[in-house]
Structures are given as structure tokens and as C-alpha cells.
Legacy VTK file of the C-alpha trace (Angstrom):
# vtk DataFile Version 3.0
C-alpha trace
ASCII
DATASET POLYDATA
POINTS 476 float
-2.995 26.959 2.999
-4.251 27.517 -0.517
-1.971 24.686 -1.884
-3.174 22.252 0.722
-6.925 22.814 0.022
-6.418 22.736 -3.780
-4.567 19.391 -3.238
-7.333 18.067 -1.133
-9.996 19.069 -3.687
-7.969 17.410 -6.470
-7.936 14.196 -4.524
-11.634 14.149 -3.860
-12.612 15.250 -7.448
-10.093 12.772 -8.859
-11.846 9.864 -7.145
-15.180 10.741 -8.878
-13.642 11.665 -12.194
-10.512 9.649 -12.825
-11.727 6.792 -10.586
-14.891 6.509 -12.704
-12.933 6.641 -15.873
-10.648 3.778 -14.696
-13.645 1.738 -13.686
-15.227 2.354 -17.093
-12.083 1.387 -18.985
-11.575 -1.666 -16.963
-15.204 -2.659 -17.539
-16.599 -3.349 -14.166
-19.752 -5.584 -14.607
-22.517 -5.357 -12.010
-24.078 -8.539 -13.460
-20.959 -10.620 -13.048
-21.020 -12.909 -10.125
-18.144 -12.368 -7.730
-16.008 -15.003 -5.931
-17.621 -13.995 -2.601
-20.910 -15.558 -3.974
-19.513 -18.472 -6.141
-16.879 -19.622 -3.616
-18.265 -18.641 -0.339
-16.620 -20.663 2.401
-17.320 -18.865 5.597
-13.621 -18.195 6.244
-11.951 -16.166 3.533
-14.815 -15.872 0.944
-17.337 -14.040 2.878
-19.829 -11.545 1.454
-19.567 -8.222 3.402
-21.207 -4.757 3.343
-19.359 -2.290 1.101
-18.845 0.180 4.047
-17.032 -2.535 6.086
-15.056 -3.573 3.075
-13.879 0.039 2.548
-12.826 0.504 6.117
-11.122 -2.845 6.220
-9.246 -2.307 3.040
-8.295 1.219 4.164
-6.767 -0.002 7.405
-5.144 -2.990 5.681
-3.284 -0.685 3.280
-2.751 2.227 5.597
-1.633 1.395 9.089
1.215 3.736 9.773
2.347 4.039 6.124
0.573 7.229 5.249
1.556 8.860 8.477
5.206 7.999 8.911
5.987 7.976 5.310
4.320 11.323 4.750
6.058 12.892 7.773
9.468 11.819 6.417
8.541 12.900 2.905
7.625 16.322 4.177
11.309 17.024 4.768
11.430 17.812 1.055
8.892 20.568 1.484
5.590 21.306 -0.386
6.861 19.434 -3.441
5.723 16.405 -1.468
2.142 17.435 -2.102
2.478 16.930 -5.853
3.669 13.365 -5.508
1.004 12.524 -2.884
-1.790 13.899 -5.048
-0.842 12.773 -8.538
0.937 9.581 -7.369
-2.289 8.621 -5.592
-4.748 9.341 -8.449
-2.689 8.243 -11.421
-0.554 5.385 -10.028
-1.460 4.230 -6.499
-5.188 4.094 -6.789
-4.913 2.557 -10.261
-2.440 -0.112 -8.920
-4.854 -0.858 -5.997
-7.900 -1.049 -8.299
-6.307 -3.477 -10.685
-4.787 -5.631 -8.008
-8.231 -5.932 -6.423
-10.281 -6.309 -9.576
-7.912 -8.703 -11.371
-8.099 -10.791 -8.246
-11.930 -10.715 -8.456
-11.724 -11.821 -12.090
-9.509 -14.758 -11.097
-11.513 -16.153 -8.185
-9.832 -14.092 -5.575
-6.317 -15.166 -6.479
-3.335 -13.738 -4.592
-1.298 -11.115 -6.381
1.589 -13.487 -7.225
-0.882 -15.736 -9.085
-2.420 -12.845 -10.915
0.900 -11.435 -11.967
2.111 -14.842 -13.086
-0.932 -15.069 -15.472
0.019 -11.988 -17.299
3.777 -11.831 -16.990
4.573 -15.521 -17.235
5.539 -18.503 -15.024
9.018 -17.317 -14.189
7.624 -14.036 -12.813
4.990 -16.078 -10.964
7.630 -17.937 -9.145
9.530 -14.730 -8.389
6.416 -13.018 -7.087
5.464 -15.996 -4.915
8.726 -15.912 -3.008
8.933 -12.182 -3.087
5.409 -11.731 -1.714
5.707 -14.255 1.144
9.090 -12.920 2.350
7.800 -9.304 2.073
4.653 -10.355 4.102
6.566 -12.189 6.810
9.036 -9.240 7.270
6.058 -6.786 7.516
4.487 -9.075 10.035
7.473 -9.491 12.188
8.387 -5.741 12.197
4.883 -4.884 13.244
5.256 -7.233 16.150
8.426 -5.707 17.521
7.531 -2.030 16.958
4.258 -2.025 18.900
5.671 -4.371 21.529
8.503 -1.929 22.391
6.112 0.989 22.518
3.658 -0.911 24.787
6.587 -1.848 27.051
7.391 1.689 27.633
3.854 2.552 28.971
3.221 -0.622 30.907
4.958 -2.804 33.520
5.107 -5.772 31.025
8.369 -6.457 29.121
8.867 -6.444 25.458
8.938 -10.312 25.381
5.503 -10.531 27.024
4.052 -8.084 24.583
5.657 -9.877 21.590
3.896 -13.095 22.797
0.537 -11.328 23.301
0.661 -9.775 19.852
1.644 -13.040 18.251
-1.321 -14.702 19.889
-3.661 -12.029 18.426
-2.027 -12.338 15.046
-2.536 -16.103 15.142
-6.139 -15.676 15.890
-6.633 -12.993 13.143
-4.879 -15.335 10.670
-6.977 -18.407 11.553
-10.495 -17.084 12.202
-13.020 -16.287 9.494
-12.414 -12.772 8.251
-15.684 -11.381 9.476
-15.333 -12.632 13.045
-12.333 -10.648 14.238
-10.901 -8.448 11.447
-14.417 -7.584 10.130
-15.381 -6.392 13.567
-12.523 -4.337 14.794
-11.011 -2.966 11.683
-13.845 -0.654 10.855
-13.373 0.943 14.283
-9.741 1.533 13.954
-10.110 2.610 10.300
-12.742 5.251 11.410
-10.381 6.360 14.250
-7.508 6.794 11.760
-9.691 8.993 9.475
-10.974 10.965 12.497
-7.486 11.635 13.600
-6.451 12.954 10.276
-9.538 15.014 9.879
-9.155 16.410 13.413
-5.499 17.405 12.713
-6.502 19.172 9.394
-9.291 20.996 11.196
-7.061 22.017 14.118
-4.434 23.344 11.771
-7.007 25.339 9.814
-8.910 26.719 12.792
-5.685 27.417 14.722
-4.516 29.614 11.901
-1.259 27.737 11.324
0.498 29.000 8.194
0.566 26.004 5.911
3.361 26.207 3.318
2.514 26.991 -0.241
3.775 25.097 -3.187
7.376 25.378 -4.326
9.411 23.000 -6.493
12.499 23.930 -4.421
14.215 21.047 -2.469
13.849 22.063 1.164
15.410 18.949 2.624
17.704 19.970 5.506
20.355 17.473 4.352
19.788 18.335 0.690
18.962 14.714 -0.174
17.748 14.556 -3.922
14.061 14.664 -4.559
14.446 12.053 -7.359
14.082 9.304 -6.636
14.353 9.368 -2.833
11.150 11.221 -2.083
9.216 8.853 -4.436
10.482 5.936 -2.408
10.029 7.539 0.995
6.376 8.482 0.383
5.275 4.951 -0.528
1.929 4.172 1.124
0.751 7.766 0.787
1.144 7.628 -3.060
1.735 4.009 -4.220
2.731 0.821 -2.444
3.204 -2.654 -3.633
2.250 -3.974 -0.286
-1.347 -3.015 -1.039
-1.426 -5.553 -3.806
-0.835 -8.328 -1.269
-3.885 -7.000 0.642
-6.473 -6.308 -1.954
-7.246 -9.960 -2.762
-8.584 -10.370 0.811
-11.423 -7.895 0.012
-11.729 -9.145 -3.500
-12.967 -12.283 -1.915
-15.629 -10.347 -0.030
-17.241 -7.798 -2.528
-20.518 -8.842 -3.932
-20.653 -6.619 -6.971
-17.882 -5.506 -9.277
-19.203 -1.907 -8.993
-18.126 -1.997 -5.337
-14.467 -2.180 -6.525
-14.022 1.496 -7.135
-14.883 2.463 -3.538
-13.145 -0.606 -1.998
-9.865 -0.256 -3.883
-9.514 3.072 -5.747
-11.421 4.884 -3.015
-9.492 3.431 -0.121
-6.212 4.474 -1.740
-7.581 7.989 -2.208
-8.516 8.105 1.450
-5.041 7.063 2.265
-3.646 9.847 0.025
-5.786 12.317 1.987
-4.327 11.077 5.255
-0.785 11.396 3.875
-1.557 14.881 2.574
-2.675 15.933 6.049
0.265 14.547 7.877
2.720 16.024 5.375
1.194 19.406 5.906
1.120 18.965 9.660
4.805 18.012 9.713
5.785 21.126 7.767
3.428 23.426 9.643
3.529 22.430 13.197
7.329 22.555 13.303
7.577 25.819 11.332
9.347 24.242 8.327
11.470 21.333 7.374
14.411 22.224 9.612
12.212 22.064 12.676
10.594 18.797 11.546
14.018 17.289 10.983
14.989 18.163 14.541
11.814 16.649 15.871
12.392 13.435 13.923
15.980 13.330 15.235
14.877 13.578 18.832
12.159 10.926 18.863
11.377 9.633 15.437
8.043 9.848 13.615
6.171 8.068 16.596
7.155 11.043 18.875
6.049 13.578 16.153
2.684 11.876 15.886
2.217 11.956 19.673
3.304 15.626 20.059
1.141 16.809 17.129
-1.940 14.866 18.327
-1.851 15.855 21.957
-0.884 19.563 21.148
-3.615 20.025 18.630
-6.363 17.610 19.905
-5.675 17.453 23.651
-6.620 14.301 25.555
-8.588 12.915 22.668
-5.529 13.425 20.420
-3.454 11.429 22.999
-5.809 8.538 22.567
-5.860 8.773 18.835
-2.070 8.933 18.859
-1.946 5.682 20.741
-4.322 4.093 18.224
-2.113 5.348 15.382
1.188 4.448 16.681
0.329 1.094 18.280
-3.055 -0.302 17.040
-2.415 0.575 13.314
0.784 -1.288 12.896
-0.761 -4.280 14.626
-3.621 -4.175 12.118
-1.068 -4.264 9.328
0.935 -7.082 10.820
-1.991 -9.494 11.371
-3.243 -9.068 7.711
0.416 -9.547 6.524
0.395 -13.030 8.152
-3.065 -13.795 6.915
-2.076 -12.691 3.394
1.031 -14.919 3.647
-1.246 -17.913 4.507
-3.552 -17.167 1.585
-0.570 -16.667 -0.917
0.996 -19.991 0.134
-2.373 -21.706 -0.119
-2.925 -20.379 -3.551
0.288 -21.749 -5.003
-0.050 -24.959 -3.295
-3.671 -25.100 -4.520
-4.750 -26.009 -0.858
-8.225 -25.150 0.351
-8.485 -23.195 3.564
-11.986 -24.022 4.453
-11.031 -26.252 7.405
-8.988 -25.578 10.516
-6.351 -28.276 9.918
-5.723 -26.930 6.464
-5.147 -23.444 7.850
-3.009 -24.679 10.628
-0.756 -26.522 8.136
0.304 -23.251 6.627
-0.097 -20.781 9.406
1.954 -22.633 12.055
5.186 -22.745 9.926
4.688 -19.057 9.055
4.589 -18.126 12.708
7.473 -20.368 13.621
9.512 -18.549 10.981
8.157 -15.204 12.244
9.228 -16.045 15.803
12.814 -16.895 14.558
12.960 -13.670 12.567
12.160 -11.652 15.675
15.597 -12.510 16.866
17.255 -11.147 13.710
18.669 -7.603 13.381
16.500 -5.829 10.796
18.539 -2.717 10.658
20.073 -3.680 7.367
17.387 -5.835 5.872
14.554 -3.441 6.497
16.405 -0.709 4.546
15.488 -2.625 1.416
11.781 -2.698 2.191
10.909 0.687 0.660
12.554 -0.285 -2.620
11.070 -3.768 -2.728
7.758 -2.275 -1.965
7.855 0.048 -4.980
9.273 -2.678 -7.227
6.393 -4.877 -6.384
3.986 -2.079 -7.433
5.882 -1.768 -10.655
5.365 -5.437 -11.494
1.558 -5.288 -10.618
1.201 -2.244 -12.983
2.931 -4.047 -15.773
0.648 -7.045 -15.317
-2.338 -4.749 -15.384
-1.050 -3.143 -18.602
-0.727 -6.528 -20.270
-4.243 -7.522 -19.157
-5.593 -4.308 -20.759
-3.805 -5.085 -24.056
-5.118 -8.671 -24.034
-8.640 -7.291 -23.509
-8.285 -4.701 -26.280
-8.646 -1.836 -23.779
-6.839 1.393 -23.142
-3.520 0.157 -21.505
-2.072 3.658 -20.937
-3.772 4.117 -17.501
-1.483 1.231 -16.337
1.540 1.273 -18.723
2.459 4.874 -18.056
2.530 4.619 -14.269
4.309 1.280 -14.713
6.991 3.013 -16.770
7.370 5.710 -14.167
7.744 3.372 -11.266
10.300 1.388 -13.290
12.402 4.453 -13.576
11.881 5.134 -9.787
12.812 1.683 -8.680
15.815 1.166 -11.030
17.301 4.644 -10.237
16.954 4.101 -6.531
18.642 0.717 -6.281
21.482 1.986 -8.515
22.275 5.056 -6.320
21.057 4.132 -2.806
23.523 3.256 -0.046
21.953 -0.203 0.265
22.187 -0.602 -3.559
25.011 -0.048 -5.946
26.013 3.390 -4.645
26.507 4.761 -8.202
26.767 8.481 -8.934
23.592 10.234 -9.980
25.325 10.995 -13.337
25.087 7.195 -13.897
21.937 6.310 -11.989
19.701 8.890 -13.465
20.186 8.125 -17.150
20.440 4.347 -16.464
17.111 4.406 -14.563
15.402 6.315 -17.366
16.901 4.085 -19.947
15.617 0.902 -18.162
12.083 2.447 -18.030
12.184 3.249 -21.677
13.442 -0.216 -22.533
10.700 -1.790 -20.438
8.059 0.353 -22.215
9.511 -0.498 -25.677
9.387 -4.243 -24.788
5.849 -3.867 -23.667
4.870 -2.030 -26.751
6.396 -4.683 -29.110
4.685 -7.432 -27.152
1.368 -5.467 -27.365
1.787 -5.157 -31.155
2.272 -8.913 -31.435
-0.927 -9.570 -29.369
-2.931 -7.266 -31.557
-1.640 -8.915 -34.715
-2.388 -12.332 -33.403
-5.981 -11.225 -32.648
-6.358 -9.822 -36.148
-5.156 -13.123 -37.627
-7.607 -15.051 -35.471
-10.433 -12.789 -36.546
-9.560 -13.260 -40.172
-9.360 -17.070 -39.701
-12.778 -17.118 -37.993
-14.356 -14.961 -40.713
-12.949 -17.346 -43.422
LINES 1 477
476 0 1 2 3 4 5 6 7 8 9 10 11 12 13 14 15 16 17 18 19 20 21 22 23 24 25 26 27 28 29 30 31 32 33 34 35 36 37 38 39 40 41 42 43 44 45 46 47 48 49 50 51 52 53 54 55 56 57 58 59 60 61 62 63 64 65 66 67 68 69 70 71 72 73 74 75 76 77 78 79 80 81 82 83 84 85 86 87 88 89 90 91 92 93 94 95 96 97 98 99 100 101 102 103 104 105 106 107 108 109 110 111 112 113 114 115 116 117 118 119 120 121 122 123 124 125 126 127 128 129 130 131 132 133 134 135 136 137 138 139 140 141 142 143 144 145 146 147 148 149 150 151 152 153 154 155 156 157 158 159 160 161 162 163 164 165 166 167 168 169 170 171 172 173 174 175 176 177 178 179 180 181 182 183 184 185 186 187 188 189 190 191 192 193 194 195 196 197 198 199 200 201 202 203 204 205 206 207 208 209 210 211 212 213 214 215 216 217 218 219 220 221 222 223 224 225 226 227 228 229 230 231 232 233 234 235 236 237 238 239 240 241 242 243 244 245 246 247 248 249 250 251 252 253 254 255 256 257 258 259 260 261 262 263 264 265 266 267 268 269 270 271 272 273 274 275 276 277 278 279 280 281 282 283 284 285 286 287 288 289 290 291 292 293 294 295 296 297 298 299 300 301 302 303 304 305 306 307 308 309 310 311 312 313 314 315 316 317 318 319 320 321 322 323 324 325 326 327 328 329 330 331 332 333 334 335 336 337 338 339 340 341 342 343 344 345 346 347 348 349 350 351 352 353 354 355 356 357 358 359 360 361 362 363 364 365 366 367 368 369 370 371 372 373 374 375 376 377 378 379 380 381 382 383 384 385 386 387 388 389 390 391 392 393 394 395 396 397 398 399 400 401 402 403 404 405 406 407 408 409 410 411 412 413 414 415 416 417 418 419 420 421 422 423 424 425 426 427 428 429 430 431 432 433 434 435 436 437 438 439 440 441 442 443 444 445 446 447 448 449 450 451 452 453 454 455 456 457 458 459 460 461 462 463 464 465 466 467 468 469 470 471 472 473 474 475
């Protein structure tokens, strides 16, 4: 239990200490007018209260990610705590802060446009396609999953629920952000936090023996920690999907100082949720072997339901329903909305009118409906990797931004290098990748990360030299 509470304390203290440091280095300016004010359109650019922005952002990026991912990651044992804590503070929250604040600095631009500004036009085109495909896949998967669960507890068929969820998604995509998402998200976000706090409290009060830190690999199948655990626990430590969500709230904050709470803070809150569920998975089932058995018998959804109802009773059952059904729906709707905004940005098409929104939203939903008939068993196995690869690109873009502004780039370049090693190593050795032996994938992944860092440093040196030459010319 000591390890759990120390980890929790580090996350909380880290928000105030390292989060403040990141904000200071970035240079958040309270006197700078934000896009929510300068570009207010009553649809996507809508000034909102900081508390609502935090809860909306939290639910946008969370959903089931910090629950299911953390439960699966708990199979490696308490070593998962280290990745959740330090991955959140040093990588994930930094990634989310920059993806949000760079969007603020560029009129609420989607992440593909932001990355293109700093990594070049070729990367912009790659990111545009990459982001839209990723968002549509997320949206569709979060239609089918909840629909199947709802069909098991109601007389309605999966098809009927799919149609009902699509109707809701369409409304959430089309309506002004403060009319639907802005009203229901804070409720579900608070419920998700309440569920996590309740679980932590029940484990503590109930005297459950939480595992203490060990670096040993406790995975029942002895799957390697590196890089599989770092890919499995995505949303609970760092997730590229967050970068597609941050621009939505970047269009709603009214002061740059709100960015630390909205972006860095929401990621820390997600890390806390992941920490609690990782601890619950290991503790409730008396170790990783018991957790593996539970996952094999019903999957993470069954684990969530069993833990909630056992520890929290009837209230827990309701919260479990919210977590397993409502939370993925609230990720799916913003996925489609983000896809609309991303497409609108690269088409340079205003979204202030209903016809302009329909022109983009309708094709997205038509594609989504078609994709519902495709077997995602193979395709979705790539999601975890593409998710972390997207995060890698965003961090490199943030590092370039810092260099161009003459600021401390290490807060972004070091996690970018680490995530490069994770992403490259994984795709080289994964079953859905090149299936190479670890004797090849490990050194190749590290070499790729070092090469990327070396290229970045060379480019940074050139930028600094050009700036010095410009200063000399201006002085002359």
C-alpha cells in the first residue's frame, strides 16, 4: 500500500511542481487574447468556465483508456506504477499541454496543422490522413462496443443500438459544443472520477493488501515489459489520441493560464485513475495470475463490473455501467467531432453554419456506417502502436517549437526520443509488425531513437546559428 500512496502523492505534487515548470518554460501569457475570444462563433469557438473545460477535456481523453489499459498493464505487476506515474508527468501531460497550447497559439488549429507547421508540409499531409483515419476508427469502435453491451441488458438488438448511438454522435458532432457536450460531459467526467476515488477508498478501508514495488516481470505469460507494457498502458501514461482532442478545448479557454489545468491537469487526473485501476486489478484478484484469469473469462469490462459491484455495491453497479457504456460513447462522439474539425481545418472551411458542418459530417458518418461492417480484429491491433506513434510526432513538433522560440527543449525532446524508441521497437517485434527477434528489435529501436535525437540536435544548431546571424545583421 505504501507504493500506491507514494505514487499517488508524486502525481499530485508533480502537477503543481513540474506542471508549473512546464507552463513557465512554455511562457503562458495571461494577457494574450485566446481564440475563444477572437474567433468566437457560437459553435466550436465558445468561451467556457475552466471547471467545465477540465471535466470535458478529462472525459474526452479518458473514456475507457485509463481503466482498460491500466487493467491490462497491471498484468506486469507493480512495475506498471512507474510507467503510469513518470510517463504521465514527464511525457503524457507534457504532450497534452503542448498539443493544447500550441493549438491556442495557432487559432485553435487541429493537431495535424500544428505538427505540419513545425515538422514540415510532408508531415502535415501524413498527419492529416493519419488523424482522420484514427478518429474514424475510434468513433466506429466506440459505436459497436457500447451497442453490444446495451443489447445484452435490453430487449433491443445491436443494430437498433448502433443506430441510436449514431444519432447521438451526429447530434454531438453538429451542435454547438456548449449545448450537448458541454452539459453532459461534466456529469460523466465527475462520475468517472468518483468511481476511481470510491474504488481506492474501498481498497484502503477494506484492508486489501496492495502490492509493493518490484521491478520483476510478473506477467503470467512472461511477455516482455519493454516495449509491450509501454504500449498497453497508453491513455494512462501518454496517448496520441489526446492530441486530437485538445484543440477542441483550446478553442474554449479564455486565458492561457487555464491551459495547465485543462491539459496538463486533465492528464494527471487520468494518470490517477489509471493508477487506481492498476492497483485494483492486482489487489482484488490477489495478483497478476488471478487478474489474468478474470480477463480471460470476461475481458476488462467484466473486471470493471465485478470490482465495482463487489467494492461499491449498487452504486458501484451504476458507476460500472457509466464506465463501460457511457465513457466509450463520450470518446466516440468527440472522435467524430474532431474528425470534422480536422477536415475543416485542412480544407480551410468555416464551420459556423449548419450546411458547412453537414458537408463534412455527413461523409464522415457514411464512412463510419460502412466501417461498422468491417472486421476490426486485425486492424484494431495496430491502434495502440499508431496511438503512441502519433504522440511521438506531437512531442517532436513541440521540441522544434521550443527551439525556434529559444526555450528549453529538453522537456519535449527527451520524452520524444523515448517514445521513438518505444514505437519503433514495438512495430519491429510485434506480431502485427515485422516479428523480429528482440536481439534485433531492441538495438534497432534504440538506434532509431538516437538517430532521431541526433537529427533534431543538428537542426536545432542550425536554427540557433541562423538566429545569431540575423541578430548580427540587424545590429549592423
